[in-house]
C-alpha positions as CSV (number, residue, x, y, z in Angstrom):
1,M,-12.3,-5.3,0.1
2,P,-12.8,-6.1,3.7
3,E,-14.6,-3.6,5.9
4,H,-12.7,-2.4,8.9
5,P,-14.1,-1.6,12.4
6,A,-14.5,2.1,13.2
7,D,-12.1,1.9,16.2
8,E,-9.1,0.8,14.1
9,P,-6.2,3.3,14.1
10,A,-5.7,5.9,11.5
11,G,-3.8,5.0,8.3
12,T,-4.1,2.5,5.6
13,V,-5.4,-0.7,7.2
14,V,-3.9,-3.8,5.6
15,A,-5.9,-7.0,6.0
16,V,-3.8,-10.1,6.1
17,D,-5.7,-13.4,5.8
18,F,-4.9,-17.0,5.2
19,V,-6.8,-18.7,2.3
20,R,-7.8,-22.0,3.8
21,H,-7.7,-25.1,1.5
22,R,-5.6,-23.1,-0.9
23,N,-2.5,-22.6,1.3
24,A,-1.8,-19.0,0.4
25,L,-1.5,-15.7,2.2
26,L,-3.6,-12.7,1.0
27,A,-2.9,-9.1,2.0
28,R,-5.2,-6.4,0.8
29,A,-5.8,-2.7,1.4
30,D,-7.2,0.6,0.1
31,F,-4.2,2.9,-0.1
32,G,-6.2,6.1,-0.4
33,P,-5.1,7.4,3.1
34,L,-1.4,6.5,2.5
35,F,-1.4,8.1,-0.9
36,T,-3.0,11.2,0.5
37,D,-0.2,11.4,3.1
38,L,2.4,10.9,0.4
39,Y,1.0,13.8,-1.7
40,L,0.7,16.1,1.4
41,H,4.3,15.3,2.1
42,L,5.4,16.1,-1.4
43,A,3.4,19.4,-1.4
44,E,4.8,20.4,1.9
45,H,8.3,20.2,0.5
46,G,7.5,21.7,-2.9
47,L,8.1,18.4,-4.7
48,R,6.2,16.6,-7.5
49,H,6.8,13.4,-9.3
50,A,6.7,13.1,-13.0
51,E,3.5,11.4,-14.0
52,A,5.1,8.2,-15.2
53,H,7.4,8.0,-12.2
54,D,4.4,8.7,-9.9
55,R,2.5,5.6,-11.0
56,I,5.6,3.4,-10.6
57,F,6.3,4.7,-7.2
58,K,2.7,4.3,-6.0
59,D,2.6,0.7,-7.2
60,A,5.9,0.0,-5.5
61,L,4.8,1.7,-2.2
62,A,1.5,-0.3,-2.1
63,A,3.3,-3.6,-2.8
64,F,5.9,-2.7,-0.2
65,A,3.3,-2.0,2.5
66,L,1.5,-5.2,1.7
67,H,4.8,-7.1,2.0
68,C,5.6,-5.4,5.4
69,A,2.2,-6.3,6.7
70,S,2.8,-10.0,5.8
71,R,6.1,-9.9,7.7
72,P,6.8,-10.3,11.5
73,A,6.5,-7.4,13.8
74,H,9.7,-5.6,14.8
75,E,11.3,-6.1,11.4
76,H,12.8,-3.1,9.6
77,I,12.7,-3.4,5.8
78,A,14.2,-1.4,2.9
79,W,13.8,-1.9,-0.8
80,T,15.7,-0.3,-3.6
81,L,14.4,-0.8,-7.1
82,S,16.8,0.4,-9.9
83,F,15.2,0.8,-13.3
84,Q,17.1,1.3,-16.5
85,L,14.1,2.5,-18.6
86,P,12.9,4.9,-17.3
87,R,16.2,5.6,-15.6
88,L,15.3,6.0,-11.9
89,N,15.7,4.4,-8.5
90,L,13.0,3.9,-6.0
91,F,13.8,3.7,-2.3
92,L,11.3,2.4,0.3
93,T,11.7,1.9,4.0
94,G,9.4,0.2,6.5
95,D,9.2,0.1,10.3
96,N,7.3,-2.9,11.5
97,E,7.5,-1.7,15.1
98,D,5.5,1.4,14.7
99,F,4.0,0.4,11.2
100,L,5.5,3.3,9.3
101,V,6.5,3.5,5.6
102,A,8.3,6.1,3.6
103,G,10.3,6.4,0.4
104,R,11.5,8.5,-2.5
105,V,12.3,8.6,-6.2
106,F,15.8,9.2,-7.4
107,T,16.2,10.4,-11.0
108,E,19.8,11.8,-10.9
109,N,23.0,9.8,-10.8
110,V,21.3,6.5,-11.5
111,R,23.8,3.9,-12.3
112,T,23.8,2.4,-15.7
113,A,23.5,-1.4,-15.7
114,E,22.6,-4.2,-18.1
115,R,19.5,-5.1,-16.2
116,N,17.2,-3.7,-13.5
117,V,18.3,-4.6,-10.0
118,F,16.2,-5.1,-6.8
119,F,17.9,-4.8,-3.5
120,G,15.9,-6.1,-0.5
121,D,17.3,-5.4,3.0
122,T,15.8,-6.9,6.2
123,V,16.8,-6.3,9.9
124,P,14.8,-8.8,12.1
125,R,15.0,-6.4,15.1
126,R,16.9,-3.3,16.1
127,G,20.5,-4.0,16.5
128,A,20.4,-7.3,14.6
129,E,22.5,-8.0,11.5
130,M,21.0,-7.0,8.2
131,R,20.2,-9.5,5.5
132,R,20.4,-8.5,1.9
133,S,18.9,-10.1,-1.2
134,V,19.7,-9.0,-4.8
135,V,17.7,-10.1,-7.8
136,N,17.3,-8.9,-11.4
137,F,14.0,-8.0,-13.0
138,D,12.8,-6.8,-16.4
139,G,10.5,-4.0,-17.5
140,A,9.1,-0.9,-15.8
141,D,6.3,-2.6,-13.9
142,A,6.9,-2.3,-10.1
143,L,4.4,-5.0,-9.3
144,K,6.2,-7.5,-11.6
145,A,9.4,-6.4,-10.0
146,V,8.1,-7.4,-6.6
147,E,7.0,-10.8,-8.0
148,A,10.5,-11.3,-9.3
149,Y,11.8,-10.5,-5.9
150,Y,9.6,-13.1,-4.2
151,A,10.7,-15.7,-6.7
152,G,14.4,-15.0,-6.4
153,S,14.7,-14.0,-2.7
154,E,11.7,-15.4,-0.8
155,Q,11.9,-18.6,-2.8
156,R,8.2,-18.8,-3.3
157,P,5.8,-17.3,-5.8
158,A,3.8,-14.2,-5.2
159,R,1.3,-12.2,-7.3
160,C,0.6,-8.5,-7.0
161,F,-2.7,-7.1,-8.2
162,Y,-3.9,-3.6,-8.9
163,L,-7.6,-3.7,-8.1
164,G,-8.6,-0.3,-9.4
165,G,-8.9,3.0,-7.5
166,D,-6.3,2.9,-4.7
167,Q,-6.8,-0.8,-4.0
168,Y,-4.1,-3.4,-4.2
169,A,-3.5,-7.0,-3.1
170,L,-0.6,-9.4,-2.6
171,L,-1.1,-13.2,-2.9
172,A,1.8,-15.2,-1.6
173,A,2.0,-19.0,-1.9
174,H,2.7,-21.2,1.1
175,P,3.8,-24.9,1.1
176,D,1.3,-27.1,-0.7
177,C,-0.4,-24.1,-2.3
178,D,-3.0,-25.0,-4.9
179,E,-0.9,-24.0,-7.9
180,A,-3.7,-24.1,-10.4
181,W,-5.9,-21.9,-8.3
182,F,-3.0,-19.5,-7.6
183,A,-2.1,-19.1,-11.2
184,A,-5.8,-18.5,-12.3
185,E,-6.5,-15.7,-9.9
186,D,-6.9,-12.2,-11.4
187,P,-8.0,-8.8,-10.1
188,I,-11.7,-9.5,-10.6
189,S,-11.6,-12.8,-8.7
190,I,-9.4,-11.3,-5.9
191,R,-11.9,-8.5,-5.3
192,T,-14.6,-11.1,-4.6
193,V,-12.4,-13.8,-3.0
194,A,-14.3,-13.8,0.3
195,E,-17.4,-14.9,-1.5
196,R,-15.8,-18.0,-2.8
197,E,-13.0,-18.9,-0.4
198,T,-12.7,-19.4,3.3
199,L,-10.5,-16.7,4.7
200,A,-8.9,-17.0,8.2
201,P,-7.9,-13.5,9.5
202,I,-4.3,-13.3,10.6
203,E,-3.8,-9.6,11.4
204,R,-4.9,-6.1,10.7
205,R,-2.2,-3.4,10.6
206,A,-2.5,0.3,10.0
207,Y,0.4,1.8,8.1
208,R,1.2,5.5,8.0
209,W,3.6,7.6,6.0
210,A,6.4,8.8,8.3
211,C,10.2,8.9,7.8
212,G,11.3,10.0,11.2
213,C,13.8,12.4,9.8
214,N,14.4,15.7,11.7
215,Q,16.9,18.5,11.8
216,R,19.0,16.9,14.5
217,K,19.4,13.7,12.5
218,I,20.4,15.7,9.4
219,L,22.9,17.7,11.5
220,G,24.4,14.4,12.7
221,A,24.7,13.2,9.2
222,L,26.5,16.4,8.1
223,A,28.8,16.6,11.1
224,P,31.7,14.6,9.6
225,A,31.7,16.9,6.5
226,W,31.6,20.0,8.7
227,R,34.6,18.8,10.7
228,A,36.5,18.0,7.5
229,G,35.9,21.6,6.2
230,P,32.9,24.0,6.8
231,E,33.7,25.9,3.6
232,E,33.4,22.8,1.4
233,L,30.1,22.0,3.0
234,F,28.6,25.4,2.8
235,G,30.5,26.8,-0.2
236,G,30.5,30.3,1.1
237,A,26.8,30.4,1.9
238,E,25.3,31.0,5.3
239,S,22.8,28.2,4.9
240,I,22.2,25.1,2.8
241,R,19.1,23.1,2.0
242,V,19.5,19.4,2.5
243,Q,17.1,16.6,1.3
244,C,16.5,13.6,3.4
245,P,17.9,10.6,1.6
246,R,14.9,8.5,2.7
247,C,11.9,10.7,1.9
248,T,13.2,13.9,0.1
249,A,12.0,16.2,3.0
250,A,13.9,19.5,2.8
251,H,15.8,20.7,5.8
252,L,17.4,24.2,6.0
253,I,20.7,24.1,7.8
254,T,22.5,27.3,8.8
255,R,26.2,27.6,9.7
256,E,25.2,28.9,13.2
257,T,23.0,25.8,13.8
258,M,25.7,23.4,12.5
259,E,28.4,25.0,14.6
260,A,26.2,24.9,17.8
261,W,25.2,21.3,17.2
262,V,28.8,20.2,16.7
263,A,29.9,22.1,19.8
264,E,27.1,20.5,21.8
265,A,27.9,17.0,20.6
266,K,31.6,17.5,21.4
267,G,30.7,18.7,24.9
268,G,28.4,15.7,25.5
């Protein structure tokens, strides 16, 4: 893996290079820092993924961050991967303005379907219209799912590699790519690609785990339900615990806080 200067910002630094004479883009990173942030986040909120789900989510999160790093700045990206076996959904969200990523695992109320489905949403910049792509994929390998997404949505081949430890790479073909070379690459050759190929640096980005959710945003999301009927929302309790739909962070909301926020919003 490429070495990064000591003055680079904190986070998982994704190196994006162009492989000259092969016409392919290569994104690589050691995701140790990002995975550490993920586990600290889960521990803070008393959460833990099942072992099988954890591996799928980590693979998807790594591939997602590599994809974000290969995309233009200012884009906002979201992926939803719906698996039938095991029955779970993964949600991933990326902010290419501040270089933030987050996500979560859903294991309840997962829709039954004939095939796995990959939803890819992209907003070129804040306020712009969202573009959505929908493709099917097979199996429970998140890296293969991302390759299917590139083939069906990006209209170009890509290959995702787990390189051992916390290291991953994404190789995406550009026009006139050397197809034989592209197909022959494997994790061993990707680890030493700089020794055999000419790499032209494109960009280095440091991605951090952060959702941006806070109590005020959760209150805003709950406000319509409160106005429709406080008792239905709280069910006789004085407080409820609400999970962020983007990262599973738990937020404790009391009746008093909810009432005050709605009154403040109405007065504003």
